VEXMARLO-907740 format. One record per residue: residue number from 1; x, y, z of N, C-alpha, C in turn. Coordinates in steps of 0.001 Angstrom, whole numbers. Atoms other than C-alpha are relative to their C-alpha. Example, Ala and Ser with C-alpha at 12.3 -4.5 7.8 and 13.67 -1.06 7.14 Angstrom:
- num,n.east,n.north,n.up,ca.east,ca.north,ca.up,c.east,c.north,c.up
- 1,890,-1190,0,12300,-4500,7800,900,1200,0 .
- 2,-820,-1190,-60,13670,-1060,7140,-770,1090,730 .
This chain:
- num,n.east,n.north,n.up,ca.east,ca.north,ca.up,c.east,c.north,c.up
- 1,1503,301,-22,9236,-2105,-858,-683,1084,754 .
- 2,702,-1025,-765,8408,517,1700,-323,1169,-865 .
- 3,368,-1126,919,8559,3110,-1082,-1165,-369,-832 .
- 4,1178,467,808,6084,994,-3163,-1260,251,780 .
- 5,1139,-162,-841,3672,1136,-259,-435,1523,-27 .
- 6,226,-1447,31,4039,4979,-109,-660,387,-1310 .
- 7,476,-287,1315,3399,5148,-3848,-1497,-369,-72 .
- 8,1359,484,22,188,3037,-3518,-905,945,792 .
- 9,794,-909,-879,-1060,5327,-760,-145,1328,-626 .
- 10,14,-1256,676,-313,8354,-2877,-886,-37,-1220 .
- 11,862,181,1196,-2187,6952,-5895,-1400,-473,325 .
- 12,1392,317,-325,-6011,6981,-5399,-373,-1297,-737 .
- 13,369,1117,751,-6366,4353,-8160,486,-1325,645 .
- 14,-543,1178,-662,-4096,1883,-6384,-676,-179,1341 .
- 15,558,132,-1320,-5662,2664,-3009,-1307,-691,-96 .
- 16,1303,699,189,-9098,1597,-4326,133,-1468,-198 .
- 17,-138,1342,461,-7797,-1620,-5727,821,-837,1064 .
- 18,-894,829,-855,-4992,-2647,-3251,15,578,1445 .
- 19,10,-606,-1377,-6092,-801,-4,245,-1100,991 .
- 20,-239,1102,-947,-6355,-4149,1798,1357,-575,-96 .
- 21,-1305,607,190,-3162,-5436,290,1075,870,592 .
- 22,-977,-1029,-510,-1265,-2231,1336,5,-181,1499 .
- 23,62,57,-1454,-2466,-2644,4919,695,-1317,433 .
- 24,-642,1309,-311,-1328,-6288,4892,1542,90,-100 .
- 25,-1491,-240,182,2111,-5238,3516,555,821,1126 .
- 26,-537,-840,-1121,2446,-2604,6229,275,-876,1220 .
- 27,-160,911,-1170,1934,-5358,8841,1237,-858,-164 .
- 28,-1178,870,317,4650,-7473,7173,1253,829,189 .
- 29,-1166,-870,-199,7060,-4454,7131,285,194,1456 .
- 30,-178,-253,-1449,6462,-3984,10806,669,-1312,620 .
């Protein structure tokens, strides 16, 4: 899953749509 987060951060389209979700996922990974 960590790789998925990296992919989202690398893809601008995903960052615009799931930016908040990615941050939430990062907290869960921590």
